[in-house]
N, C-alpha and C positions, 0 to 999 in steps of 0.2 A: 179693244171696241169695248164698250160700255153699251152701246145700242144704237142700230140700223134705221133710220125712217125716210118717208120720202117726203120732199118737198118740192110742190113744183112739178111732180112725175119723174124728180132725179133722187137716186139716192143719195142720202145724208150719212155721215158717219158720226158718234159722238164719242171720242174718246174717255178715257176713266179720270183724268182732268178735269173733263165737263170743255174742253173744246171741239166746237162741230163744223166741220167743214162738207158742202156739197158736192158731186161727182158728175160726169155725164154717163160715168159708166164704173160698176163694182163689182170688182171680179172675188169670190173668196176662195182663196185654196185652202182650202183645211182638211183635215182625216175626219172621218163617220163617226169616230169617238171623242171629238168636242162639243165644249158648250156653246163656238163659235154660231155652228147650224141655226140653234134654238133664236139667236139672233136675226138671221135669216127668212125666220118660218114667222117671227113678229113683226117684219118689216110689211106684212101685210100683200104682198106682192104674188101670191097664193104659191110659194116653193116649200116642198117638204122634204124631210131630212129622209134619203135611203133607208131601208128598214137594213138588219146589218144578220148574220149567219155566224153562229161558232165550231169553227170546226176543228180537227185534228186527227192528226197521220202518227200514225206510228208502225216502226218494222220490226218485226220480234223474229229474232236468230232460232228458229228451231231445233234445227239439224237433220239434216235425209233421213235418217234414222225416224225420227220422232213424223216427220211427212211424210214418210211410204209406209207406218204405221197406219194414223191414223185417218190420211187423205188419199195414201194409192198414189192412181194415176189420175182424180177426177179434179176439176175446176171450180171454185164456188166464187161468185160474183154475184156482188145487193148493189143493185140498184134502186135508189129510191127515187121516188115519183115514177115509175115505169109508168105506170098506165096515162100519163101526160104525155108520153110521144115513147110509144111505143118500137115505132119506127128507126129511132134514134138507138135505142137498145140493140136491135135487133144489126143496125149497121156497124155498132161498135164490137158485138160477138161476131158477127164476121171477118170482119178486121185481127181481131186479138186469135181469131180459130187462124187466118192464113199465118201470121207469122208467130204462132206455136209451132206451127205444121215444118213454116222453113226454120225455126229453131232445133227441131225435132232431125231433120236432116243435114242442118248443121254439122249437130251431135254424134252421128252415129258416124258420118262421113266426113273426120274433120281434113282441113287442108286440100280438099278438093274442088275448091271453089278458083 
């Protein structure tokens, strides 16, 4: 696609070769990191591409000895934007606490289930 226009209230697609066709419905199945979204924004129908956030998840093996030395039995949680919904953070911590207690019991009494 080279361009998307509106012709008589309907979308019209122009290809890179210059061919143009009108449609009753145009659905764009594209990723957020593509230039195609700009074509939809420029069409004039009020579409705005969504914002994106970069994330990274990493798991580091530190070993039991290092964990006991530096963290002991403490749990550390980092919840971004906690001020936006403190109740959600509380519910998350409640569920995590219950699961940790369950795991503790399972580890203390293996095979008792």
